[in-house]
C-alpha positions in Angstrom: -36.0 -1.2 60.2 -33.4 -3.8 58.4 -29.7 -2.4 58.2 -28.3 -3.2 54.7 -25.0 -0.9 54.9 -23.0 -4.4 55.9 -24.0 -5.8 52.4 -22.3 -2.8 50.6 -19.2 -5.3 50.5 -21.7 -7.3 47.9 -21.8 -4.4 45.9 -18.3 -3.8 45.8 -17.4 -6.8 44.7 -19.9 -7.3 42.2 -19.2 -3.7 40.4 -15.7 -4.4 40.7 -15.4 -7.2 38.9 -18.1 -6.0 36.3 -15.6 -3.4 35.8 -12.6 -6.3 35.7 -10.8 -4.0 38.0 -7.8 -6.3 40.4 -9.9 -9.1 41.7 -7.6 -9.3 44.6 -7.5 -5.4 45.6 -11.4 -5.6 45.3 -12.2 -8.4 47.8 -9.7 -6.7 50.6 -11.2 -3.7 49.4 -15.0 -5.0 50.1 -13.7 -6.5 53.3 -12.1 -3.5 55.1 -15.4 -1.5 53.9 -17.8 -3.9 54.9 -15.7 -4.2 58.5 -15.5 -0.7 58.7 -20.0 -0.5 58.3 -20.1 -2.7 60.7 -18.1 -1.2 63.1 -15.4 -3.2 63.4 -11.7 -1.5 64.2 -9.3 -0.8 61.6 -6.5 -3.5 64.0 -9.4 -6.4 63.8 -9.8 -6.0 60.5 -6.6 -6.3 59.8 -6.3 -9.4 62.3 -9.2 -11.0 60.5 -7.6 -11.0 57.5 -4.0 -12.1 58.2 -6.0 -14.8 60.3 -8.2 -15.8 57.3 -5.0 -16.0 55.2 -2.8 -18.0 57.4 -5.7 -20.4 57.7 -5.8 -21.3 54.1 -2.4 -20.5 52.7 -2.5 -24.2 51.2 -5.2 -22.5 48.4 -2.0 -20.5 46.9 -0.2 -23.5 46.6 -1.6 -23.5 42.7 0.6 -20.2 42.0 3.9 -21.7 42.7 2.7 -24.5 40.5 1.9 -22.7 37.0 5.3 -20.7 36.5 7.0 -23.9 37.2 4.8 -25.9 34.4 5.8 -23.0 32.4 9.4 -22.8 32.8 9.5 -27.2 32.0 7.3 -26.2 28.8 9.3 -23.9 27.8 12.5 -26.3 27.8 10.7 -29.1 26.3 8.5 -30.8 28.1 5.8 -32.0 25.8 8.4 -32.0 23.3 10.1 -35.1 25.7 6.6 -36.5 26.2 5.4 -36.9 22.6 9.4 -38.4 21.9 8.4 -40.8 24.6 5.5 -42.3 23.3 6.5 -42.4 19.6 9.1 -44.9 21.1 6.5 -46.9 22.1 5.4 -49.6 19.4 1.2 -50.0 20.5 1.0 -46.8 21.7 -2.6 -45.4 21.7 -4.7 -42.3 23.1 -7.2 -44.6 24.5 -4.3 -46.8 26.4 -2.4 -43.6 27.6 -5.7 -41.8 29.2 -6.4 -45.4 30.4 -3.2 -46.1 32.0 -3.2 -42.4 33.7 -6.7 -42.8 35.0 -5.9 -46.2 36.6 -2.8 -44.7 38.0 -4.9 -41.8 39.3 -7.2 -44.2 41.1 -4.4 -46.2 42.5 -2.9 -43.6 44.0 -6.2 -42.1 45.5 -6.8 -45.3 46.9 -3.7 -45.1 48.5 -4.5 -41.6 50.0 -2.0 -39.7 47.2 -2.5 -37.0 45.3 -0.6 -37.5 42.3 -1.7 -35.7 39.4 -4.1 -32.6 37.9 -4.8 -30.5 35.5 -2.0 -28.1 35.3 0.8 -30.8 36.9 -0.1 -33.6 34.6 -2.6 -33.2 32.2 -1.5 -30.1 30.8 2.0 -31.1 30.0 2.2 -34.4 29.8 -0.9 -36.4 29.6 -2.3 -34.4 26.8 0.9 -34.5 24.8 1.3 -38.0 24.9 -2.5 -38.8 23.7 -1.8 -36.6 21.1 1.5 -38.0 20.1 -0.1 -41.6 20.5 -2.6 -40.8 18.4 -0.4 -39.3 15.7 1.8 -42.7 15.2 1.6 -44.0 11.7 -0.5 -40.5 10.5 -0.5 -37.7 8.9 -0.7 -34.9 12.3 -3.7 -34.6 13.6 -6.4 -31.9 12.2 -7.5 -28.7 14.7 -10.8 -30.6 15.7 -8.9 -33.4 16.8 -6.2 -32.1 18.4 -9.0 -30.3 20.6 -11.0 -33.6 20.7 -8.1 -35.3 22.3 -7.3 -33.0 24.8 -10.9 -33.2 26.4 -10.6 -36.6 26.3 -7.5 -36.2 28.4 -9.2 -33.6 30.8 -11.9 -35.9 31.0 -9.2 -38.8 32.1 -8.5 -36.5 35.0 -12.1 -35.6 35.8 -13.0 -39.4 35.9 -10.1 -40.8 37.5 -9.9 -38.4 40.6 -13.6 -37.3 41.2 -14.6 -40.8 40.9 -12.3 -42.7 43.2 -11.5 -39.9 46.2 -13.8 -41.6 48.7 -11.9 -44.6 47.9 -9.1 -43.6 50.9 -10.7 -44.1 54.4 -9.1 -40.8 55.9 -10.2 -38.5 53.3 -11.6 -35.5 53.9 -14.7 -36.0 52.2 -15.8 -39.5 53.9 -14.9 -38.2 57.0 -17.1 -35.3 56.2 -20.1 -37.5 55.2 -19.6 -39.7 58.3 -19.6 -37.0 60.4 -23.0 -35.9 58.9 -24.4 -39.2 59.1 -23.5 -39.7 62.5 -25.0 -36.1 63.7 -28.5 -37.6 62.5 -28.3 -40.7 63.9 -26.9 -42.8 61.4 -23.8 -44.1 63.0 -21.7 -45.9 59.8 -18.0 -47.2 60.4 -15.6 -45.3 57.5 -13.9 -49.1 56.4 -17.8 -49.6 55.2 -18.1 -46.8 53.8 -15.2 -46.5 51.6 -16.0 -50.3 50.2 -19.2 -48.3 48.9 -16.9 -46.3 47.2 -15.7 -49.1 45.0 -18.6 -49.7 42.7 -18.9 -46.0 41.4 -14.9 -46.0 40.8 -15.3 -49.3 38.6 -18.1 -47.9 37.0 -16.3 -44.8 35.7 -13.2 -46.6 34.4 -15.9 -48.9 32.5 -17.7 -45.6 31.2 -14.3 -43.6 30.1 -12.9 -47.1 28.4 -15.8 -46.8 26.2 -15.5 -43.0 25.7 -12.0 -43.3 24.7 -12.1 -46.7 23.0 -14.9 -45.1 20.5 -12.7 -41.8 20.1 -9.6 -44.2 19.3 -11.5 -45.8 16.8 -12.8 -42.9 15.0 -8.9 -41.2 15.0 -7.8 -44.5 13.3 -10.8 -44.4 10.9 -10.0 -40.7 9.7 -6.4 -42.2 9.6 -7.3 -44.6 6.4 -9.2 -42.0 4.9 -6.1 -39.7 4.6 -4.1 -43.1 3.4 -7.2 -43.8 0.9 -6.7 -40.2 -0.3 
Protein backbone atom coordinates (compact mmCIF):
# COMPACT_ATOMS: atom_id res chain seq x y z
CA UNK A 1 0.00 0.00 0.00
CA UNK A 2 1.30 3.43 -0.96
CA UNK A 3 2.05 5.72 1.99
CA UNK A 4 0.79 9.24 1.23
CA UNK A 5 1.69 10.74 4.62
CA UNK A 6 4.99 12.28 3.38
CA UNK A 7 2.85 14.40 1.03
CA UNK A 8 1.15 16.12 3.96
CA UNK A 9 3.49 19.08 3.43
CA UNK A 10 1.69 19.85 0.18
CA UNK A 11 -1.62 19.95 2.05
CA UNK A 12 -0.19 22.26 4.72
CA UNK A 13 1.18 24.69 2.11
CA UNK A 14 -2.09 24.67 0.15
CA UNK A 15 -4.23 25.34 3.24
CA UNK A 16 -1.81 27.90 4.64
CA UNK A 17 -1.70 29.94 1.44
CA UNK A 18 -5.47 29.62 0.99
CA UNK A 19 -5.99 31.00 4.51
CA UNK A 20 -3.44 33.79 3.78
CA UNK A 21 -1.22 32.83 6.69
CA UNK A 22 2.42 33.90 6.97
CA UNK A 23 4.11 32.35 3.93
CA UNK A 24 7.47 31.72 5.59
CA UNK A 25 5.92 30.06 8.63
CA UNK A 26 3.68 27.91 6.44
CA UNK A 27 6.62 26.66 4.37
CA UNK A 28 8.79 25.98 7.42
CA UNK A 29 5.94 24.17 9.16
CA UNK A 30 5.34 22.04 6.06
CA UNK A 31 9.03 21.15 5.89
CA UNK A 32 9.25 20.20 9.57
CA UNK A 33 6.03 18.14 9.52
CA UNK A 34 7.09 16.36 6.32
CA UNK A 35 10.44 15.52 7.87
CA UNK A 36 8.87 14.14 11.05
CA UNK A 37 6.40 12.02 9.09
CA UNK A 38 9.31 10.67 7.02
CA UNK A 39 11.07 9.56 10.26
CA UNK A 40 13.79 12.22 10.04
CA UNK A 41 15.10 13.37 13.40
CA UNK A 42 14.55 17.02 14.46
CA UNK A 43 18.31 17.70 14.34
CA UNK A 44 18.53 16.36 10.79
CA UNK A 45 15.57 18.54 9.78
CA UNK A 46 17.27 21.64 11.20
CA UNK A 47 20.50 20.65 9.44
CA UNK A 48 18.70 20.30 6.09
CA UNK A 49 16.92 23.65 6.52
CA UNK A 50 20.16 25.39 7.46
CA UNK A 51 22.04 23.89 4.54
CA UNK A 52 19.29 24.89 2.11
CA UNK A 53 19.32 28.45 3.42
CA UNK A 54 23.10 28.67 3.13
CA UNK A 55 23.16 27.31 -0.41
CA UNK A 56 20.45 29.76 -1.54
CA UNK A 57 21.36 32.78 0.57
CA UNK A 58 21.88 34.99 -2.48
CA UNK A 59 18.19 34.59 -3.33
CA UNK A 60 17.38 36.79 -0.32
CA UNK A 61 19.44 39.75 -1.53
CA UNK A 62 16.36 41.26 -3.19
CA UNK A 63 15.03 41.88 0.35
CA UNK A 64 17.82 44.41 0.81
CA UNK A 65 17.13 46.11 -2.52
CA UNK A 66 13.51 47.04 -1.82
CA UNK A 67 14.13 49.13 1.35
CA UNK A 68 17.06 50.86 -0.33
CA UNK A 69 14.94 51.83 -3.35
CA UNK A 70 12.19 53.03 -1.00
CA UNK A 71 14.62 55.30 0.84
CA UNK A 72 15.98 56.72 -2.43
CA UNK A 73 12.46 57.42 -3.68
CA UNK A 74 11.57 59.04 -0.36
CA UNK A 75 14.41 61.53 -0.81
CA UNK A 76 13.47 62.48 -4.38
CA UNK A 77 15.12 60.00 -6.74
CA UNK A 78 12.13 59.99 -9.10
CA UNK A 79 11.93 63.80 -9.12
CA UNK A 80 15.65 64.13 -9.92
CA UNK A 81 15.30 61.66 -12.79
CA UNK A 82 12.36 63.63 -14.18
CA UNK A 83 14.29 66.91 -13.90
CA UNK A 84 17.27 65.39 -15.73
CA UNK A 85 15.13 64.30 -18.66
CA UNK A 86 13.30 67.64 -18.68
CA UNK A 87 16.61 69.40 -19.23
CA UNK A 88 17.43 67.33 -22.36
CA UNK A 89 16.07 69.06 -25.45
CA UNK A 90 15.32 66.15 -27.79
CA UNK A 91 14.42 63.52 -25.20
CA UNK A 92 11.46 61.26 -25.88
CA UNK A 93 10.05 58.19 -24.20
CA UNK A 94 11.16 55.96 -27.07
CA UNK A 95 14.73 57.29 -27.00
CA UNK A 96 15.00 56.87 -23.23
CA UNK A 97 13.75 53.29 -23.36
CA UNK A 98 15.85 52.34 -26.38
CA UNK A 99 18.94 53.74 -24.64
CA UNK A 100 18.24 51.61 -21.59
CA UNK A 101 17.50 48.56 -23.76
CA UNK A 102 20.84 48.86 -25.55
CA UNK A 103 22.68 49.49 -22.29
CA UNK A 104 21.10 46.35 -20.82
CA UNK A 105 22.19 44.24 -23.78
CA UNK A 106 25.75 45.59 -23.80
CA UNK A 107 26.21 44.98 -20.08
CA UNK A 108 24.72 41.49 -20.39
CA UNK A 109 27.16 40.72 -23.19
CA UNK A 110 29.97 41.77 -20.82
CA UNK A 111 28.66 39.51 -18.07
CA UNK A 112 27.41 42.42 -15.91
CA UNK A 113 23.96 42.30 -14.34
CA UNK A 114 23.14 46.00 -14.42
CA UNK A 115 19.40 46.53 -14.24
CA UNK A 116 16.17 44.99 -13.05
CA UNK A 117 12.60 46.06 -12.39
CA UNK A 118 12.98 47.06 -8.71
CA UNK A 119 16.43 48.62 -8.99
CA UNK A 120 16.24 50.45 -12.34
CA UNK A 121 12.80 50.46 -13.98
CA UNK A 122 10.63 51.65 -11.10
CA UNK A 123 12.91 54.32 -9.59
CA UNK A 124 14.69 55.59 -12.72
CA UNK A 125 13.71 54.41 -16.18
CA UNK A 126 9.91 54.71 -15.86
CA UNK A 127 9.99 58.23 -14.34
CA UNK A 128 12.47 59.36 -17.00
CA UNK A 129 10.30 57.93 -19.78
CA UNK A 130 7.20 59.63 -18.36
CA UNK A 131 9.03 62.94 -18.04
CA UNK A 132 10.22 62.66 -21.64
CA UNK A 133 6.68 61.88 -22.81
CA UNK A 134 5.36 64.96 -21.00
CA UNK A 135 7.83 67.42 -22.55
CA UNK A 136 5.99 70.30 -24.21
CA UNK A 137 2.51 69.10 -23.26
CA UNK A 138 0.10 68.66 -20.37
CA UNK A 139 0.69 65.87 -17.84
CA UNK A 140 -0.04 62.39 -19.13
CA UNK A 141 -3.50 60.97 -18.65
CA UNK A 142 -3.77 57.94 -16.38
CA UNK A 143 -4.05 55.43 -19.24
CA UNK A 144 -1.11 57.06 -21.04
CA UNK A 145 1.00 56.95 -17.87
CA UNK A 146 0.22 53.25 -17.42
CA UNK A 147 1.18 52.51 -21.02
CA UNK A 148 4.54 54.26 -20.59
CA UNK A 149 5.18 52.30 -17.39
CA UNK A 150 4.28 49.04 -19.14
CA UNK A 151 6.60 49.89 -22.02
CA UNK A 152 9.35 50.68 -19.50
CA UNK A 153 8.90 47.25 -17.94
CA UNK A 154 8.97 45.70 -21.41
CA UNK A 155 12.31 47.39 -22.12
CA UNK A 156 13.79 45.46 -19.18
CA UNK A 157 12.27 42.18 -20.36
CA UNK A 158 13.43 42.63 -23.95
CA UNK A 159 16.82 43.93 -22.87
CA UNK A 160 17.57 41.20 -20.37
CA UNK A 161 15.79 38.04 -21.48
CA UNK A 162 16.87 38.19 -25.12
CA UNK A 163 20.53 38.89 -24.34
CA UNK A 164 21.31 36.56 -21.44
CA UNK A 165 23.18 34.15 -23.68
CA UNK A 166 25.45 36.77 -25.23
CA UNK A 167 28.02 36.27 -22.48
CA UNK A 168 30.11 33.16 -23.00
CA UNK A 169 30.19 32.32 -19.29
CA UNK A 170 26.52 32.73 -18.45
CA UNK A 171 24.79 29.96 -16.52
CA UNK A 172 22.10 29.45 -19.17
CA UNK A 173 24.67 28.89 -21.90
CA UNK A 174 26.63 26.43 -19.76
CA UNK A 175 23.41 24.56 -18.97
CA UNK A 176 22.53 24.22 -22.66
CA UNK A 177 26.05 23.04 -23.46
CA UNK A 178 25.88 20.42 -20.70
CA UNK A 179 22.57 19.06 -21.97
CA UNK A 180 23.80 18.92 -25.57
CA UNK A 181 27.07 17.25 -24.58
CA UNK A 182 25.25 14.61 -22.50
CA UNK A 183 23.06 13.76 -25.48
CA UNK A 184 25.93 13.38 -27.92
CA UNK A 185 25.89 16.84 -29.53
CA UNK A 186 29.19 18.46 -28.52
CA UNK A 187 29.33 22.16 -29.29
CA UNK A 188 31.75 24.96 -28.47
CA UNK A 189 30.69 27.87 -26.26
CA UNK A 190 32.18 30.38 -28.68
CA UNK A 191 29.86 29.03 -31.36
CA UNK A 192 26.80 28.96 -29.11
CA UNK A 193 26.79 32.58 -28.00
CA UNK A 194 27.14 33.77 -31.60
CA UNK A 195 23.81 32.09 -32.39
CA UNK A 196 22.23 34.23 -29.66
CA UNK A 197 23.01 37.39 -31.64
CA UNK A 198 20.09 37.13 -34.13
CA UNK A 199 17.60 36.91 -31.27
CA UNK A 200 19.18 39.85 -29.47
CA UNK A 201 19.19 41.99 -32.62
CA UNK A 202 15.63 40.97 -33.50
CA UNK A 203 14.38 41.94 -30.03
CA UNK A 204 15.92 45.41 -30.45
CA UNK A 205 14.11 45.92 -33.75
CA UNK A 206 10.76 44.66 -32.43
CA UNK A 207 10.90 46.74 -29.26
CA UNK A 208 12.03 49.75 -31.28
CA UNK A 209 8.90 49.49 -33.41
CA UNK A 210 6.68 49.24 -30.33
CA UNK A 211 8.40 52.22 -28.70
CA UNK A 212 8.23 54.31 -31.87
CA UNK A 213 4.50 53.59 -32.29
CA UNK A 214 3.81 54.44 -28.64
CA UNK A 215 5.80 57.68 -28.96
CA UNK A 216 3.87 58.62 -32.09
CA UNK A 217 0.53 58.06 -30.36
CA UNK A 218 1.61 60.22 -27.41
CA UNK A 219 2.60 63.03 -29.75
CA UNK A 220 -0.71 62.80 -31.59
CA UNK A 221 -2.56 63.00 -28.28
CA UNK A 222 -0.49 66.06 -27.34
CA UNK A 223 -1.41 67.79 -30.60
CA UNK A 224 -5.08 67.09 -30.01
CA UNK A 225 -4.78 68.70 -26.57
CA UNK A 226 -3.19 71.79 -28.11
CA UNK A 227 -5.98 72.11 -30.71
CA UNK A 228 -8.59 71.93 -27.99
